[in-house]
VEXKOLMAR-656767 format. One line per field, with one value per residue (C-alpha): chain; x, y, z. Coordinates in nm, 3 decimals. Example, Ala and Ser with C-alpha at 12.3 -4.5 7.8 and 13.67 -1.06 7.14 Angstrom:
// VEXKOLMAR-656767
chain (A	A)
c1 (1.230	1.367)
c2 (-0.450	-0.106)
c3 (0.780	0.714)
***
This chain:
// VEXKOLMAR-656767
chain (A	A	A	A	A	A	A	A	A	A	A	A	A	A	A	A	A	A	A	A	A	A	A	A	A	A	A	A	A	A	A	A	A	A	A	A	A	A	A	A	A	A	A	A	A	A	A	A	A	A	A	A	A	A	A	A	A	A	A	A	A	A	A	A	A	A	A	A	A	A	A	A	A	A	A	A	A	A	A	A	A	A	A	A	A	A	A	A	A	A	A	A	A	A	A	A	A	A	A	A	A	A	A	A	A	A	A	A	A	A	A	A	A	A	A	A	A	A	A	A	A	A	A	A	A	A	A	A	A	A	A	A	A	A	A	A	A	A	A	A	A	A	A	A	A	A	A	A	A	A	A	A	A	A	A	A	A	A	A	A	A	A	A	A	A	A	A	A	A	A	A	A	A	A	A	A	A	A	A	A	A	A	A	A	A	A	A	A	A	A	A	A	A	A	A	A	A	A	A	A	A	A	A	A	A	A	A	A	A	A	A	A	A	A	A	A	A	A	A	A	A	A	A	A	A	A	A	A	A	A	A	A	A	A	A	A	A	A	A	A	A	A	A	A	A	A	A	A	A	A	A	A	A	A	A	A	A	A	A	A	A	A	A	A	A	A	A	A	A	A	A	A	A	A	A	A	A	A	A	A	A	A	A	A	A	A	A	A	A	A	A	A	A	A	A	A	A	A	A	A	A	A	A	A	A	A	A	A	A	A	A	A	A	A	A	A	A	A	A	A	A	A	A	A	A	A	A	A	A	A	A	A	A	A	A	A	A	A	A	A	A	A	A	A	A	A	A	A	A	A	A	A	A	A	A	A	A	A	A	A	A	A	A	A	A	A	A	A	A	A	A	A	A	A	A	A	A	A	A	A	A	A	A	A	A	A	A	A	A	A	A	A	A	A	A	A	A	A	A	A	A	A	A	A	A	A	A	A	A	A	A	A	A	A	A	A	A	A	A	A	A	A	A	A	A	A	A	A	A	A	A	A	A	A	A	A	A	A	A	A	A	A	A	A	A	A	A	A	A	A	A	A	A	A	A	A	A	A	A	A	A	A	A	A	A	A	A	A	A	A	A	A	A	A	A	A	A	A	A	A	A	A	A	A	A	A	A	A	A	A	A	A	A	A	A	A	A	A	A	A	A	A	A	A	A	A	A	A	A	A	A	A	A	A	A	A	A	A	A	A	A	A	A	A	A	A	A	A	A	A	A	A	A	A	A	A	A	A	A	A	A	A	A	A	A	A	A	A	A	A	A	A	A	A	A	A	A	A	A	A	A	A	A	A	A	A	A	A	A	A	A	A	A	A	A	A	A	A	A	A	A	A	A	A	A	A	A	A	A	A	A	A	A	A	A	A	A	A	A	A	A	A	A	A	A	A	A	A	A	A	A	A	A	A	A	A	A	A	A	A	A	A	A	A	A	A	A	A	A	A	A	A	A	A	A	A	A	A	A	A	A	A	A	A	A	A	A	A	A	A	A	A	A	A	A	A	A	A	A	A	A	A	A	A	A	A	A	A	A	A	A	A	A	A	A	A	A	A	A	A	A	A	A	A	A	A	A	A	A	A	A	A	A	A	A	A	A	A	A	A	A	A	A	A	A	A	A	A	A	A	A	A	A	A	A	A	A	A	A	A	A	A	A	A	A	A	A	A	A	A	A	A	A)
c1 (-7.302	-7.625	-7.791	-7.974	-8.149	-8.157	-7.951	-7.599	-7.427	-7.182	-7.089	-7.148	-7.191	-7.013	-7.012	-6.862	-7.041	-7.344	-7.367	-7.620	-7.573	-7.582	-7.748	-7.689	-7.470	-7.296	-7.264	-7.400	-7.570	-7.929	-7.865	-7.619	-7.852	-8.146	-7.936	-7.840	-8.113	-7.928	-7.897	-8.195	-8.146	-7.880	-7.802	-7.846	-7.501	-7.673	-7.916	-7.955	-8.263	-8.244	-8.385	-8.512	-8.494	-8.656	-8.592	-8.875	-8.984	-8.783	-9.068	-9.108	-8.733	-8.741	-9.049	-8.888	-8.567	-8.795	-8.984	-8.673	-8.606	-8.780	-8.602	-8.270	-8.327	-8.392	-8.086	-7.868	-7.987	-7.906	-7.573	-7.495	-7.591	-7.354	-7.069	-7.077	-7.057	-6.776	-6.586	-6.586	-6.440	-6.174	-6.088	-6.027	-5.799	-5.604	-5.510	-5.370	-5.172	-5.006	-4.851	-4.721	-4.599	-4.363	-4.193	-4.150	-3.991	-3.727	-3.635	-3.648	-3.391	-3.153	-3.201	-3.175	-2.838	-2.712	-2.868	-2.692	-2.350	-2.450	-2.555	-2.228	-2.031	-2.257	-2.238	-1.858	-1.887	-2.135	-1.913	-1.621	-1.839	-1.970	-1.618	-1.511	-1.836	-1.741	-1.394	-1.502	-1.760	-1.483	-1.255	-1.529	-1.629	-1.261	-1.227	-1.542	-1.405	-1.068	-1.253	-1.450	-1.148	-0.962	-1.275	-1.264	-0.891	-0.938	-1.229	-1.009	-0.732	-0.971	-1.077	-0.717	-0.626	-0.921	-0.830	-0.471	-0.613	-0.825	-0.530	-0.304	-0.579	-0.632	-0.249	-0.243	-0.524	-0.347	-0.038	-0.264	-0.434	-0.111	0.031	-0.280	-0.248	0.128	0.028	-0.252	0.006	0.236	-0.059	-0.161	0.187	0.219	-0.124	-0.017	0.302	0.085	-0.147	0.131	0.274	-0.060	-0.107	0.210	0.109	-0.228	-0.062	0.168	-0.158	-0.334	-0.048	-0.081	-0.453	-0.413	-0.178	-0.428	-0.698	-0.524	-0.488	-0.851	-0.956	-0.759	-0.948	-1.272	-1.193	-1.150	-1.448	-1.652	-1.526	-1.643	-1.958	-2.001	-1.937	-2.208	-2.443	-2.386	-2.478	-2.777	-2.878	-2.862	-3.061	-3.311	-3.336	-3.410	-3.657	-3.801	-3.812	-3.979	-4.232	-4.293	-4.353	-4.602	-4.761	-4.812	-4.941	-5.194	-5.284	-5.362	-5.536	-5.771	-5.798	-5.906	-6.147	-6.296	-6.333	-6.483	-6.743	-6.823	-6.852	-7.089	-7.295	-7.325	-7.413	-7.696	-7.806	-7.829	-8.014	-8.268	-8.307	-8.342	-8.626	-8.793	-8.774	-8.886	-9.206	-9.265	-9.471	-9.474	-9.281	-9.203	-9.045	-8.832	-8.709	-8.649	-8.460	-8.231	-8.159	-8.095	-7.851	-7.658	-7.622	-7.512	-7.229	-7.135	-7.131	-6.920	-6.670	-6.657	-6.588	-6.308	-6.141	-6.166	-6.018	-5.734	-5.657	-5.655	-5.386	-5.177	-5.221	-5.104	-4.782	-4.701	-4.728	-4.465	-4.227	-4.275	-4.194	-3.876	-3.762	-3.853	-3.595	-3.328	-3.395	-3.357	-3.020	-2.901	-3.018	-2.813	-2.500	-2.555	-2.606	-2.260	-2.088	-2.273	-2.109	-1.762	-1.835	-1.967	-1.650	-1.434	-1.653	-1.592	-1.227	-1.260	-1.469	-1.211	-0.957	-1.202	-1.256	-0.886	-0.856	-1.151	-1.003	-0.680	-0.873	-1.070	-0.736	-0.634	-0.949	-0.919	-0.567	-0.697	-0.993	-0.737	-0.521	-0.813	-0.939	-0.594	-0.581	-0.927	-0.795	-0.493	-0.712	-0.938	-0.644	-0.506	-0.838	-0.848	-0.494	-0.583	-0.893	-0.679	-0.426	-0.708	-0.852	-0.505	-0.449	-0.789	-0.702	-0.367	-0.549	-0.801	-0.510	-0.343	-0.649	-0.705	-0.346	-0.393	-0.711	-0.529	-0.254	-0.515	-0.686	-0.362	-0.268	-0.618	-0.572	-0.227	-0.382	-0.681	-0.455	-0.231	-0.563	-0.675	-0.332	-0.360	-0.710	-0.609	-0.322	-0.568	-0.817	-0.554	-0.462	-0.808	-0.862	-0.568	-0.712	-1.054	-0.907	-0.727	-1.056	-1.243	-0.996	-1.082	-1.448	-1.424	-1.248	-1.512	-1.785	-1.630	-1.645	-2.008	-2.101	-1.959	-2.144	-2.462	-2.460	-2.446	-2.730	-2.940	-2.931	-3.061	-3.326	-3.454	-3.513	-3.679	-3.890	-4.033	-4.135	-4.271	-4.467	-4.644	-4.720	-4.857	-5.097	-5.227	-5.257	-5.441	-5.687	-5.721	-5.758	-6.024	-6.227	-6.186	-6.265	-6.575	-6.677	-6.598	-6.777	-7.087	-7.073	-6.979	-7.283	-7.505	-7.328	-7.351	-7.737	-7.776	-7.582	-7.767	-8.092	-7.954	-7.839	-8.184	-8.363	-8.130	-8.200	-8.573	-8.570	-8.368	-8.605	-8.896	-8.741	-8.671	-9.032	-9.171	-8.944	-9.029	-8.683	-8.455	-8.144	-7.959	-7.981	-7.690	-7.460	-7.292	-7.370	-7.125	-7.145	-6.912	-6.829	-6.668	-6.382	-6.038	-6.211	-6.089	-6.336	-6.245	-6.422	-6.352	-6.423	-6.488	-6.444	-6.647	-6.574	-6.850	-7.096	-6.925	-6.742	-6.366	-6.188	-5.867	-5.989	-6.002	-5.932	-5.937	-6.004	-5.961	-6.156	-6.062	-6.302	-6.059	-6.323	-6.696	-6.822	-7.190	-7.152	-6.857	-6.689	-6.325	-6.175	-5.830	-5.825	-5.566	-5.645	-5.473	-5.526	-5.522	-5.566	-5.416	-5.431	-5.277	-5.489	-5.326	-5.529	-5.552	-5.805	-5.879	-6.173	-6.371	-6.722	-7.037	-7.392	-7.461	-7.778	-7.950	-7.966	-7.904	-8.263	-8.365	-8.264	-8.301	-8.021	-7.808	-7.715	-7.355	-7.243	-7.078	-6.751	-6.682	-6.682	-6.316	-6.033	-5.656	-5.358	-5.388	-5.726	-5.749	-6.115	-6.446	-6.722	-7.092	-7.401	-7.189	-7.206	-6.991	-6.993	-7.039	-7.413	-7.305	-7.529	-7.561	-7.332	-7.363	-6.991	-6.674	-6.300	-6.078	-5.821	-6.059	-6.342	-6.614	-6.662	-6.620	-6.250	-5.951	-5.693	-5.383	-5.422	-5.490	-5.344	-5.180	-5.148	-4.788	-4.806	-4.896	-5.096	-5.169	-5.325	-5.574	-5.805	-6.165	-6.406	-6.797	-6.953	-7.319	-7.579	-7.727	-7.588	-7.650	-7.583	-7.497	-7.490	-7.478	-7.281	-7.360	-7.339	-6.943	-6.788	-6.458	-6.362	-6.108	-5.892	-5.575	-5.696	-5.469	-5.499	-5.870	-6.017	-6.345	-6.205	-5.960	-6.232	-6.451	-6.599	-6.617	-6.896	-6.777	-6.871	-6.805	-6.569	-6.612	-6.337	-6.441	-6.305	-6.258	-6.487	-6.345	-6.202	-6.190	-6.462	-6.591	-6.612	-6.973	-6.994	-6.889	-7.129	-7.415	-7.367	-7.337	-7.642	-7.854	-7.745	-7.835	-8.174	-8.251	-8.191	-8.417	-8.693	-8.660	-8.699	-9.000	-9.190	-9.076	-9.327	-9.197	-9.148)
c2 (1.710	1.844	2.140	2.445	2.659	3.035	3.030	3.152	2.873	3.052	2.757	2.408	2.243	1.891	1.592	1.293	1.242	1.457	1.824	2.108	2.399	2.748	3.011	3.307	3.596	3.762	4.143	4.222	4.565	4.589	4.786	4.537	4.245	4.411	4.426	4.058	3.831	3.526	3.649	3.523	3.746	3.958	4.067	4.432	4.551	4.758	4.486	4.115	4.060	3.927	4.126	3.883	3.959	3.692	3.674	3.577	3.205	3.134	3.081	2.702	2.662	2.819	2.650	2.312	2.398	2.512	2.182	1.986	2.201	1.965	1.655	1.828	1.952	1.591	1.456	1.720	1.651	1.288	1.359	1.602	1.322	1.065	1.284	1.384	1.022	0.953	1.256	1.156	0.825	0.991	1.235	0.946	0.740	1.060	1.144	0.774	0.802	1.138	0.962	0.675	0.920	1.107	0.768	0.672	1.016	0.956	0.619	0.761	1.035	0.780	0.556	0.857	0.952	0.610	0.596	0.919	0.791	0.462	0.672	0.860	0.534	0.363	0.658	0.625	0.256	0.315	0.574	0.322	0.053	0.277	0.355	-0.008	-0.098	0.165	0.050	-0.303	-0.203	-0.025	-0.314	-0.550	-0.315	-0.296	-0.668	-0.710	-0.468	-0.645	-0.987	-0.828	-0.679	-1.026	-1.207	-0.928	-1.001	-1.370	-1.324	-1.114	-1.370	-1.641	-1.410	-1.332	-1.699	-1.783	-1.489	-1.623	-1.980	-1.835	-1.632	-1.959	-2.158	-1.897	-1.885	-2.262	-2.227	-1.958	-2.179	-2.452	-2.213	-2.093	-2.445	-2.525	-2.197	-2.277	-2.638	-2.490	-2.221	-2.500	-2.694	-2.377	-2.296	-2.658	-2.620	-2.287	-2.442	-2.726	-2.464	-2.261	-2.560	-2.640	-2.273	-2.280	-2.602	-2.451	-2.127	-2.338	-2.521	-2.177	-2.038	-2.333	-2.307	-1.925	-1.976	-2.219	-1.985	-1.700	-1.937	-2.014	-1.664	-1.565	-1.836	-1.725	-1.368	-1.458	-1.654	-1.374	-1.122	-1.341	-1.403	-1.023	-0.978	-1.247	-1.080	-0.745	-0.880	-1.051	-0.740	-0.544	-0.807	-0.805	-0.437	-0.442	-0.710	-0.511	-0.213	-0.425	-0.559	-0.198	-0.083	-0.378	-0.298	0.070	-0.059	-0.296	0.005	0.222	-0.057	-0.090	0.274	0.289	0.014	0.190	0.523	0.342	0.185	0.530	0.659	0.380	0.436	0.815	0.752	0.507	0.763	1.019	0.804	0.730	1.106	1.182	0.927	1.087	1.428	1.295	1.173	1.474	1.803	2.147	2.306	1.951	1.872	2.178	2.082	1.730	1.813	2.048	1.758	1.527	1.791	1.819	1.433	1.430	1.666	1.473	1.144	1.313	1.430	1.086	0.927	1.179	1.094	0.709	0.769	0.971	0.692	0.439	0.623	0.650	0.283	0.192	0.404	0.249	-0.093	-0.007	0.113	-0.213	-0.438	-0.244	-0.287	-0.656	-0.723	-0.534	-0.737	-1.078	-0.973	-0.866	-1.203	-1.409	-1.222	-1.278	-1.652	-1.666	-1.481	-1.708	-2.010	-1.862	-1.776	-2.123	-2.278	-2.042	-2.096	-2.477	-2.417	-2.187	-2.439	-2.705	-2.489	-2.381	-2.745	-2.798	-2.486	-2.588	-2.926	-2.755	-2.501	-2.773	-2.921	-2.578	-2.522	-2.849	-2.770	-2.415	-2.566	-2.800	-2.508	-2.308	-2.592	-2.629	-2.244	-2.247	-2.530	-2.312	-2.015	-2.212	-2.348	-1.982	-1.861	-2.141	-2.048	-1.685	-1.756	-1.998	-1.703	-1.459	-1.704	-1.748	-1.367	-1.317	-1.585	-1.413	-1.076	-1.256	-1.430	-1.092	-0.918	-1.203	-1.175	-0.805	-0.864	-1.128	-0.896	-0.607	-0.849	-0.970	-0.598	-0.554	-0.867	-0.756	-0.399	-0.566	-0.800	-0.492	-0.314	-0.618	-0.646	-0.276	-0.322	-0.637	-0.439	-0.154	-0.410	-0.572	-0.229	-0.153	-0.488	-0.420	-0.087	-0.236	-0.498	-0.214	-0.028	-0.344	-0.392	-0.029	-0.110	-0.426	-0.231	0.049	-0.217	-0.387	-0.060	-0.013	-0.353	-0.284	0.050	-0.121	-0.359	-0.070	0.110	-0.219	-0.233	0.113	0.044	-0.251	-0.007	0.233	-0.034	-0.136	0.211	0.259	-0.062	0.072	0.394	0.207	0.007	0.344	0.485	0.170	0.224	0.594	0.498	0.237	0.504	0.743	0.477	0.386	0.754	0.791	0.465	0.599	0.918	0.719	0.493	0.781	0.951	0.623	0.600	0.969	0.902	0.583	0.773	1.054	0.816	0.643	0.975	1.087	0.737	0.777	1.135	1.014	0.711	0.950	1.174	0.885	0.759	1.108	1.172	1.117	1.211	0.977	1.142	0.942	1.070	1.271	1.098	1.372	1.720	2.025	2.349	2.597	2.342	2.114	2.371	2.206	1.849	1.566	1.309	0.990	0.828	0.474	0.389	0.054	-0.014	-0.171	-0.226	-0.287	-0.272	-0.563	-0.521	-0.563	-0.683	-0.490	-0.172	0.082	0.444	0.661	1.028	1.255	1.589	1.867	2.163	2.470	2.751	2.813	3.163	3.086	3.141	2.931	2.618	2.544	2.200	2.043	1.683	1.406	1.135	0.788	0.503	0.192	-0.068	-0.416	-0.785	-0.750	-0.452	-0.120	0.187	0.560	0.762	1.033	1.220	1.254	1.399	1.408	1.571	1.882	1.893	2.175	1.956	1.598	1.492	1.570	1.516	1.885	1.990	2.301	2.486	2.598	2.904	2.824	2.992	3.033	2.661	2.578	2.331	2.348	2.123	1.760	1.838	2.173	2.162	2.177	2.041	2.101	1.883	1.613	1.236	0.940	0.639	0.272	0.340	0.550	0.836	1.202	1.392	1.761	1.842	1.651	1.744	1.624	1.740	1.676	1.904	1.652	1.404	1.126	1.126	1.291	1.323	1.161	1.319	1.178	0.942	0.608	0.306	0.367	0.739	0.737	1.024	1.327	1.647	1.915	2.179	2.272	2.557	2.510	2.850	2.872	3.075	3.193	3.200	2.884	2.792	2.436	2.192	1.810	1.601	1.251	1.022	1.014	0.863	0.827	0.773	0.498	0.477	0.278	-0.028	-0.321	-0.673	-0.749	-0.853	-0.659	-0.352	-0.050	0.209	0.203	0.387	0.351	0.425	0.607	0.551	0.775	0.604	0.734	0.607	0.501	0.736	0.609	0.746	1.034	0.921	1.254	1.330	1.682	1.910	1.873	2.246	2.362	2.119	2.210	2.576	2.583	2.343	2.568	2.868	2.714	2.591	2.927	3.101	2.856	2.899	3.282	3.243	3.032	3.283	3.591	3.684	3.662	3.979)
c3 (3.260	3.395	3.239	3.421	3.153	3.193	3.518	3.602	3.815	4.061	4.292	4.418	4.764	4.748	4.967	4.788	4.453	4.546	4.452	4.489	4.237	4.386	4.187	4.408	4.285	4.573	4.599	4.244	4.213	4.128	3.807	3.676	3.747	3.554	3.246	3.258	3.148	3.263	3.632	3.841	4.139	4.327	4.691	4.790	4.931	5.198	5.327	5.381	5.173	4.814	4.519	4.243	3.884	3.659	3.293	3.073	3.090	3.411	3.643	3.561	3.635	3.979	4.099	3.991	4.201	4.503	4.492	4.579	4.899	5.152	5.027	5.031	5.387	5.525	5.332	5.485	5.839	5.811	5.667	5.964	6.233	6.065	6.015	6.391	6.500	6.250	6.353	6.743	6.628	6.435	6.715	6.975	6.732	6.651	7.005	7.048	6.713	6.837	7.153	6.935	6.680	6.938	7.021	6.668	6.586	6.848	6.712	6.364	6.442	6.565	6.268	6.029	6.166	6.111	5.778	5.672	5.768	5.577	5.281	5.255	5.264	5.019	4.790	4.800	4.738	4.449	4.296	4.309	4.180	3.899	3.809	3.814	3.610	3.352	3.328	3.288	3.026	2.839	2.851	2.746	2.457	2.351	2.379	2.165	1.927	1.911	1.862	1.577	1.418	1.442	1.289	1.013	0.949	0.944	0.698	0.483	0.512	0.382	0.102	0.008	0.008	-0.214	-0.447	-0.485	-0.555	-0.826	-0.974	-0.975	-1.143	-1.418	-1.457	-1.522	-1.767	-1.943	-2.004	-2.129	-2.377	-2.495	-2.567	-2.774	-2.964	-3.067	-3.173	-3.390	-3.543	-3.653	-3.808	-3.983	-4.123	-4.273	-4.439	-4.599	-4.741	-4.904	-5.037	-5.187	-5.372	-5.517	-5.619	-5.828	-6.005	-6.075	-6.220	-6.448	-6.596	-6.621	-6.837	-7.079	-7.097	-7.151	-7.460	-7.612	-7.526	-7.719	-8.024	-8.009	-7.949	-8.268	-8.477	-8.313	-8.412	-8.781	-8.762	-8.591	-8.859	-9.133	-8.952	-8.887	-9.269	-9.332	-9.076	-9.231	-9.578	-9.428	-9.242	-9.570	-9.742	-9.448	-9.461	-9.833	-9.773	-9.494	-9.726	-9.992	-9.746	-9.616	-9.960	-10.038	-9.706	-9.826	-10.165	-9.971	-9.730	-10.034	-10.203	-9.901	-9.873	-10.240	-10.200	-9.904	-10.094	-10.376	-10.156	-10.005	-10.350	-10.458	-10.147	-10.199	-10.565	-10.458	-10.210	-10.469	-10.724	-10.458	-10.378	-10.736	-10.783	-10.496	-10.654	-10.982	-10.817	-10.613	-10.727	-10.656	-10.370	-10.236	-10.563	-10.546	-10.204	-10.274	-10.597	-10.396	-10.162	-10.465	-10.614	-10.281	-10.264	-10.626	-10.563	-10.253	-10.464	-10.737	-10.487	-10.327	-10.663	-10.745	-10.417	-10.499	-10.830	-10.686	-10.434	-10.720	-10.901	-10.586	-10.515	-10.875	-10.843	-10.506	-10.653	-10.908	-10.646	-10.446	-10.729	-10.789	-10.418	-10.432	-10.715	-10.520	-10.219	-10.394	-10.527	-10.175	-10.024	-10.285	-10.176	-9.805	-9.858	-10.020	-9.727	-9.478	-9.629	-9.590	-9.216	-9.133	-9.249	-9.049	-8.733	-8.747	-8.740	-8.441	-8.257	-8.280	-8.134	-7.866	-7.767	-7.728	-7.517	-7.301	-7.221	-7.100	-6.907	-6.724	-6.603	-6.487	-6.312	-6.139	-6.017	-5.924	-5.719	-5.537	-5.467	-5.345	-5.127	-4.967	-4.908	-4.753	-4.518	-4.428	-4.370	-4.147	-3.941	-3.942	-3.796	-3.546	-3.449	-3.412	-3.207	-2.979	-2.942	-2.862	-2.598	-2.454	-2.426	-2.279	-2.007	-1.959	-1.895	-1.664	-1.476	-1.443	-1.305	-1.065	-0.934	-0.888	-0.693	-0.490	-0.406	-0.310	-0.080	0.082	0.149	0.296	0.507	0.642	0.723	0.904	1.107	1.227	1.331	1.514	1.694	1.792	1.931	2.119	2.297	2.376	2.520	2.732	2.877	2.956	3.131	3.367	3.440	3.517	3.747	3.953	3.987	4.077	4.378	4.494	4.456	4.669	4.951	4.941	4.945	5.253	5.442	5.334	5.464	5.803	5.825	5.698	6.004	6.235	6.060	6.052	6.425	6.453	6.190	6.393	6.689	6.446	6.295	6.628	6.707	6.354	6.389	6.713	6.531	6.232	6.467	6.588	6.243	6.128	6.401	6.305	5.940	6.016	6.189	5.892	5.646	5.834	5.842	5.463	5.381	5.537	5.325	5.014	5.048	5.071	4.780	4.572	4.654	4.540	4.226	4.126	4.178	3.945	3.680	3.696	3.648	3.352	3.183	3.238	3.102	2.796	2.739	2.769	2.512	2.274	2.288	2.229	1.929	1.554	1.433	1.259	1.403	1.680	2.035	2.183	2.412	2.606	2.712	2.760	2.963	3.145	3.405	3.158	3.037	3.087	3.103	2.883	2.722	2.557	2.253	2.133	1.759	1.599	1.225	0.943	0.573	0.320	0.621	0.786	1.114	1.102	1.413	1.487	1.292	1.565	1.656	1.979	2.026	2.329	2.313	2.556	2.587	2.597	2.611	2.580	2.520	2.445	2.079	2.020	2.178	2.117	2.154	2.130	1.990	2.028	1.776	1.762	1.486	1.718	1.455	1.543	1.471	1.122	1.030	0.901	0.810	0.793	0.996	0.738	0.906	1.235	1.267	1.489	1.525	1.724	1.947	2.154	2.458	2.589	2.593	2.235	1.874	1.783	1.557	1.683	1.372	1.327	1.151	0.810	0.759	1.137	1.220	1.159	1.207	1.211	1.262	1.156	0.977	0.784	0.678	0.856	0.640	0.737	0.670	0.497	0.520	0.575	0.321	0.422	0.507	0.803	0.678	0.741	0.981	1.102	1.081	1.004	1.025	0.725	0.474	0.188	0.057	0.162	0.441	0.175	0.154	0.314	0.035	0.189	0.521	0.869	1.119	1.003	1.236	1.272	1.316	1.701	1.858	1.630	1.720	1.588	1.713	1.598	1.676	1.685	1.605	1.688	1.516	1.840	2.201	2.403	2.778	2.687	2.385	2.329	2.074	1.941	1.645	1.662	1.361	1.180	0.820	0.738	0.410	0.286	0.482	0.465	0.617	0.489	0.166	0.217	0.075	0.146	0.268	0.577	0.862	1.256	1.526	1.828	2.205	2.497	2.747	3.099	3.336	3.684	3.961	4.319	4.597	4.809	5.146	5.324	5.579	5.537	5.844	5.977	6.081	5.712	5.540	5.751	5.721	5.348	5.313	5.528	5.357	5.011	5.137	5.303	4.973	4.772	5.040	5.009	4.626	4.669	4.877	4.673	4.408	4.045	3.864)
***
C-alpha cells in the first residue's frame, strides 16, 4: 500500500516480495507530457535520451528516489550471482529428470491402456450397481411407505375400537337415565292424583265459606248503609259546625282588625295632639309651618278613626251571623248522634256474622294450603321428571353422535387397511425387481474384478517407473527449492526492513501529531483496484465488551478516478455464543495519507450508498462512547440508528456498494477508525444497543517458489537503475 506522491506509476520490477516502482512513461510525446502535471518525464520517439518535465514541488521526491540507486545496484548484483548458481543446479537436475520421464511414459502408456479397459468394465459394473441400488432404494422406500401405512391403519383401528367403546358406554348410560326418568314420572303422576283430591276437598270447603261470606256481606252492607247514613248526618253536623267555626273565626279576625285599626287611630290622634302642641308653642313662620303639619296629622287621625268605626260595625254584624250558625250546628249534631246509635247496633250484628264467616274461611284456607302444598310437591316431582327426561334425551343424542363417530372411524380404518395392503403388494413387487437387478450387478462386478487384477499388474510396472521418475523430480525440486529459498530469504529481509521503516514513519507521525483523531490503518491507490480487504469487528454494550458480538466486512476497490473511489462491500453479522444482533450501520474516517491524521474532506451529495444501506451520512457519530466518524452507511438519517435495516445474525452475507467523492483530486487516500453499529441485541443483560471497533485482517500469503530468469531480472534492474541515474544527473526544469 505504498504511496508515491506526484508520480505516475507505469510498472514494477518484482523478485519474490520485493518490488521497485518504474516511473518511466514509454513513447509519450513531449507535447503530451508537458500538459500532464503528474508525468515526471517522457522518451523522445526519435532518440534514446529522456526529456524531463518536472511538476511544481516534485524535486524532493525525485532526489529521494535517486538517493536509493547505489543500494539498489548492490542488491541486484548480489541477487544475480545467487540466481546463477541456483540455475546451474536446476539445469543438472532437469536433465536427469528428462531421461527418467521417458521410461516412465512408456510404462504409463501400457498401464493407461489397461486402465481404459478396466474403466469401461467398471463403468458397466457401476451402472449395474447404480441400477440395483436405485431399485433397492425404491423397494426400501415402498417398504417403509407400506409399513407406515400399516402403522396408520393400526392406529386408526385402535382409534375406531376406542370410539366404539365410548359409544357403547354412552348407550348403557342412556338406558339407565331413561329408567330413572320413568320412575320419576310414575312418582310425579301419583303426587298429582293426591293433589287433585285435596284440591276438590278444598273447593267444597271454600263453597261453604263463600255462602257464609255472602250472608255476612249482606249484614255488613246493611250496617254499612246505616253507618253511611249516620256518617252523612255527622258530616252535615260537622259541616255546619265548621261553618259556625269559620263564621266565628271571621268575627275574631274582624275584631282583631278593628282593634288594630283603633290602635292606629289612637296613635295618629296622639301624634296629632303632639303636633298641635308644638304649633301652639311656635311663633311666626315656624308656627304657620307647624300648624300645617298638625292639620295634616289631624286629617290623617280622623281618617284612621273613621276606618276603625267602620270595622267595628262590620265586626258586630259578623257576630250576629256566627251566633245563628251555632244554633243550626247544635241541632244537626243531635240528629247525627241518633243515627250513630242505630248504625252501631247494625254493625254488632254484622260483626257476629263476619266472625262465623271467618272461622269457616280459615278451615277452607287450611284445606287450600294443604292442596297447594300437594300441588307444589306434584309440580316439583314433575319438574324432576322432566329434567331426568331431558338428561336421558341428551345422553341418547350424545350416544347417537358417538356411534356415528365410531362408524366413521371404522370406515377410515378399513380404508387405511386397504391402502396398506396395496402398498405392501407394491413393495413386494419392487423387492423382487431389486433382487433381479442385484444378481445382474454381482455378475458385472465379477467381470470388473477379473479385469482389475490384470490392470493392477500393469499398474505395478507403471508405479516402479513412476517411482524412479519421482526420485529424479525430487532431486530437481530440491535444487529449485534451494534456489527459491535463497531468493525468499533475501525477499523476507527486504520486507522486514520495509515494515520496520513504515512502523518507524508511523510512530514518528504519531509523536508529532496533536490531533485527537485515530491514525489511519490502510492506504489505497490505483494498484489496489480489484483487491479485497477484510475487516473484523468486535462488539460492546454500555462500553463493556460482549464476547460473541461480532461482524466481518470485505471491501473491494472497484474503481479509483482521483476524484472518487467506488467500493463493493460484503457484510456478515457473525455473532455467536448465544448472542443475536443486527448490524445496522458501518463507518470509518477518511485521511489524506497513511502517516497523518489529516482529514480528507468528502463531497456532500456525491458520496452515496446503495444496496443493503441506502444512506451515506457525513460527519456523524456512533453511540456507546465510540465518538465522531467521517462517514457512515445506514438506512437511517443519522449514524445513531438504522431503522430496521441491516444484517441479522441469521441473514448470512449481505452486500452493498458505496462511493467516496473527494472535494479535490488525489493520488491516494487512507482509511481508519472503522466501526459498526449494533441494534436488536439479544443474549446479554447489558442492553440491546452497542458498537464495534474494526481491525484490518491481512491474510498471510506463501512465498513464491519460482526462480526468476537471471538474464531478465538483471536486464530490468539495470534498465531501471540507469533511468534513475539519468534523472539524478539531469537538471530540474
